[in-house]
C-alpha positions in Angstrom: 151.8 226.2 142.9 148.5 223.6 142.8 145.0 225.5 142.5 142.5 224.2 144.6 145.2 223.1 147.2 148.1 225.8 148.1 147.3 227.8 150.8 147.6 231.8 151.4 150.4 231.0 153.9 152.1 228.4 151.7 151.6 230.6 148.9 153.6 233.8 150.8 156.5 231.3 152.1 156.9 230.5 148.5 156.3 234.2 147.0 158.6 235.7 149.2 160.9 233.5 150.1 163.9 236.0 148.1 161.9 239.0 149.2 163.9 241.6 151.6 161.4 241.7 153.7 159.3 238.6 153.2 159.0 237.2 156.7 157.2 240.4 157.7 155.4 240.9 154.9 154.1 237.3 154.7 153.0 238.3 158.6 151.6 241.3 157.3 149.3 240.0 154.7 148.3 236.8 156.7 147.0 239.4 159.2 144.8 241.0 156.6 143.5 238.0 155.6 142.7 237.3 159.3 140.6 240.9 158.8 138.7 240.4 155.8 137.8 236.8 157.1 135.8 239.1 160.4 134.7 241.2 157.6 133.6 238.7 155.4 131.6 237.4 158.7 129.8 240.4 159.5 128.8 241.1 155.9 127.2 237.8 155.8 125.0 238.2 158.3 124.0 241.6 157.8 120.8 242.6 159.4 120.7 239.3 161.0 123.9 240.8 163.0 122.8 244.2 163.3 125.6 245.5 160.7 123.6 247.6 158.2 122.3 251.4 158.7 124.3 254.3 158.3 125.7 256.4 161.4 125.1 259.9 162.3 128.2 261.2 161.3 130.7 261.9 158.4 134.3 260.7 157.3 136.9 262.9 156.0 136.0 262.6 153.0 132.7 264.5 154.0 130.9 260.4 153.2 128.0 259.6 155.4 129.5 256.6 157.7 127.9 253.2 157.3 127.7 250.8 160.2 130.4 248.3 158.6 132.4 251.5 157.6 133.6 251.8 161.0 133.5 248.2 162.2 135.2 247.1 158.8 137.9 249.8 160.0 138.3 248.9 163.1 138.6 244.7 162.1 141.5 246.0 160.1 143.5 248.0 162.9 142.5 245.1 165.5 144.5 242.1 162.9 147.2 244.7 161.7 148.7 246.4 164.2 149.4 244.9 167.3 152.4 242.3 165.7 155.1 244.3 165.1 155.4 244.6 161.4 153.8 248.0 160.7 155.5 251.5 161.2 151.9 253.0 160.6 148.7 253.3 158.8 146.2 255.2 156.8 142.5 254.4 156.5 140.0 256.2 154.1 137.6 256.5 157.6 140.7 258.8 159.3 142.1 261.7 158.3 145.6 261.6 159.8 148.3 257.9 160.1 146.8 255.3 162.8 148.6 255.4 166.1 149.6 251.5 166.7 148.3 249.9 169.6 152.0 249.0 170.7 153.7 252.1 172.5 157.7 250.4 172.0 159.4 251.8 169.3 161.9 249.7 169.0 158.8 247.3 168.0 158.0 248.6 165.0 158.3 247.7 162.0 159.6 248.7 157.9 155.9 248.2 156.7 153.6 251.0 155.8 149.5 250.1 155.4 146.9 251.7 153.5 143.8 250.7 153.3 139.3 251.4 151.9 138.0 249.2 155.1 134.8 248.9 152.9 134.6 250.0 149.4 131.0 250.3 147.5 129.3 250.6 151.4 126.2 252.1 149.8 125.6 248.6 148.4 125.5 246.7 151.8 121.6 248.1 152.0 120.7 246.1 148.7 122.7 243.2 149.4 125.2 244.4 147.1 128.9 244.2 146.4 131.2 245.5 148.8 135.2 244.8 149.1 138.0 245.7 150.8 141.3 247.5 148.8 145.1 247.5 151.1 148.3 248.4 149.8 152.1 247.7 151.7 154.6 250.3 151.5 158.3 250.4 153.0 159.4 252.4 155.7 162.6 253.1 157.4 162.1 250.9 160.8 162.0 252.4 164.4 162.2 256.0 162.8 158.7 258.1 163.6 156.1 258.4 161.1 154.9 261.4 159.7 151.6 261.7 157.1 154.8 262.5 154.8 155.8 259.0 154.9 152.7 257.3 152.9 153.5 259.8 149.7 154.8 257.2 147.7 154.1 256.6 143.9 152.4 253.5 143.2 155.6 251.6 141.5 157.2 251.9 145.0 154.3 249.3 146.5 155.6 246.1 148.0 152.5 244.6 148.2 148.9 245.3 147.4 145.3 244.1 146.9 141.9 243.6 147.6 138.9 241.5 149.1 135.7 240.3 147.8 132.3 239.7 149.5 130.0 238.7 147.2 128.5 234.9 146.5 132.1 233.6 147.9 135.1 235.7 149.6 137.8 235.9 147.3 141.4 237.3 148.6 143.1 238.9 145.1 146.6 239.8 145.8 150.3 240.9 144.6 153.8 240.8 145.4 155.4 241.6 142.2 154.8 238.2 140.7 151.5 238.4 138.6 148.3 238.1 140.2 146.1 235.7 142.2 143.2 235.0 143.7 141.8 233.0 146.2 139.1 231.7 147.6 137.6 231.6 151.0 137.1 227.8 152.3 135.0 228.7 155.4 134.5 224.8 156.0 138.1 225.3 157.7 138.7 228.8 157.4 141.7 229.0 154.4 141.9 230.7 151.8 142.7 228.5 148.9 144.3 229.7 145.8 141.7 228.6 142.9 142.8 232.0 140.4 146.8 231.7 139.8 148.5 234.4 137.6 145.6 236.1 136.2 145.3 237.1 132.8 143.4 240.3 131.8 142.8 240.1 127.9 144.9 242.4 125.6 141.2 243.6 124.2 137.5 243.9 125.1 134.3 244.8 124.5 133.0 245.7 127.6 133.9 248.5 129.5 132.0 250.4 132.5 131.5 254.0 133.3 128.5 255.7 135.7 126.7 257.2 132.5 124.5 260.2 134.9 128.2 262.3 135.2 128.7 262.5 131.1 127.4 266.2 131.0 130.9 266.5 133.6 133.2 264.5 131.1 135.7 265.6 129.0 135.7 265.2 125.3 137.5 262.4 124.7 135.5 260.3 127.4 132.9 261.0 125.6 134.7 260.4 122.4 135.2 257.1 123.5 131.6 256.3 124.7 129.9 257.3 122.2 132.1 254.9 120.0 131.5 252.2 122.2 127.6 253.0 122.2 127.0 253.1 118.0 128.4 249.4 118.1 128.9 247.6 115.4 127.8 250.2 113.2 130.3 252.9 113.9 134.2 253.4 113.2 134.9 250.3 116.4 132.3 247.9 114.0 131.4 245.4 116.8 129.0 245.9 119.7 129.8 246.6 123.6 128.1 245.8 127.0 128.7 248.8 130.0 128.7 247.5 133.1 128.3 249.8 136.4 127.9 248.0 139.9 128.9 250.8 142.0 132.0 249.2 143.9 135.6 249.5 142.5 136.4 246.5 144.0 133.9 244.5 141.8 134.5 246.1 138.9 138.1 245.2 138.9 137.4 241.9 139.7 135.0 241.6 136.6 137.8 242.8 134.6 140.2 240.3 135.8 138.1 237.5 135.5 137.1 238.5 132.0 138.6 241.9 130.8 137.3 244.9 129.8 137.8 248.6 130.9 136.4 250.7 133.9 136.4 255.0 133.5 136.2 257.1 136.7 137.1 259.6 134.5 138.4 263.6 135.2 135.3 265.4 135.4 134.5 268.9 135.6 132.0 269.0 138.7 134.4 270.5 141.4 138.3 271.9 139.8 139.6 270.6 143.9 138.5 266.8 142.8 139.8 266.4 138.8 139.0 262.3 139.9 137.0 260.4 142.6 138.7 257.6 143.6 141.3 258.0 146.3 145.0 257.4 144.7 147.2 256.3 148.1 144.3 253.3 148.9 142.0 252.9 145.9 144.4 253.4 142.1 147.5 252.6 143.4 146.8 249.5 144.5 144.0 248.4 141.6 147.0 249.5 139.1 149.4 247.6 140.2 147.2 244.2 140.4 145.7 244.7 137.1 149.2 246.0 135.3 150.7 242.3 136.9 148.0 240.6 134.8 148.8 242.4 131.8 146.6 245.2 131.4 147.0 249.0 132.1 146.2 252.0 134.4 145.9 255.5 133.7 144.9 259.0 134.7 143.9 259.6 130.7 147.1 261.5 130.6 149.6 259.2 132.3 151.1 255.9 133.8 148.8 255.8 137.5 151.8 254.0 139.4 154.1 256.9 138.2 151.8 259.8 139.9 153.7 261.2 142.6 151.1 262.1 145.6 150.0 265.1 147.2 147.8 264.0 150.0 146.9 261.2 151.9 143.2 261.3 150.8 144.2 262.6 147.3 141.1 261.8 144.4 142.9 260.7 141.1 141.4 260.4 137.5 141.1 256.4 136.7 141.3 254.5 133.5 141.7 251.0 133.6 141.4 247.5 131.9 142.5 245.9 128.8 145.8 247.2 127.7 144.3 248.1 124.3 141.2 249.7 125.1 143.5 251.8 127.8 146.0 252.7 125.3 143.1 254.1 122.9 142.0 256.2 125.3 144.9 257.8 126.3 145.2 258.3 122.5 142.4 260.3 123.0 143.2 262.3 125.6 146.5 263.2 123.5 144.9 264.5 120.2 142.2 266.4 122.6 145.1 268.3 124.0 147.1 268.9 120.9 143.2 269.6 119.2 143.9 267.2 116.5 140.7 265.7 116.9 137.5 266.8 116.1 135.6 268.3 119.0 133.0 266.2 120.1 129.2 266.9 119.8 126.4 265.0 121.3 123.9 264.8 118.9 120.8 265.2 121.9 122.2 268.4 123.2 122.7 270.1 120.0 121.4 273.5 119.6 119.2 272.2 117.6 118.4 269.0 119.6 115.0 268.2 120.7 115.4 269.6 123.9 116.3 272.9 122.9 113.6 275.4 122.9 112.4 276.8 119.6 
């Protein structure tokens, strides 16, 4: 298909021509795109529209909600839950699956939608990057939906994507035939294919991690980051750049555009939360997008998409991006677990470091 001329609707018709749920899946993705346009308009107006600021209550994750969190969540529900394609929805902002607008069970479709309506919402106060992440799963048409129905591994996704609300609004998605990027043409209101068949370089010299959590990292992650920091004078023999935007969509988008590796690894802060990102509507869709673009996605100890979910809002470690870097990190975890590597010792926090007392 021609970049710059193919609309999202035309793209979906071609991609889903032989898909068993092609008509319903295409219609649902068009509805998701409609929600993205609404959210893009709100984020663009910002303070002018009265959309910024925090609310007094928290969501199911215990995180303080922003006004835009709630408005974005409502936009997705409003656009997607009435057309008859869905059997149920799960949102980051709600503990349980959401009821559909229609009450006639015969109109319920065979698809499930899970989504994070506004990823990186803490960035709204500083006009930073935010986005929406979504995943589509199968369901038996006409049967009542329970929470267990959503607990499917990432290999069972039928569509996944994200929207990035930045200088331009982009929608990046996959239906299992590559990862493709669309840019919103605000003048005509259409998403236009601008980045067909995105490919992530296998190797990279750029990594993203929240270094403020270093004291909680496992030794394999310390080992990897210290090697990157050593640059060309260390074992990697080349210099690395570090990035951190605090919005998962922006981190993954950068990797899809130019390569790199993103880490939000397992840490020791809270044994009940070995990871920080949610499996169903953050890690799984992004992992599939990355794999479809030639990259890899892992927990550090296994392929992310093969992880069996145990709860709607389950948190997991995430390492994804350029394939060779992810494989290196997996090897470091294996060597650590087998006792084959040397214990990591920080040069700053050793027993006789400059921070130690005499």
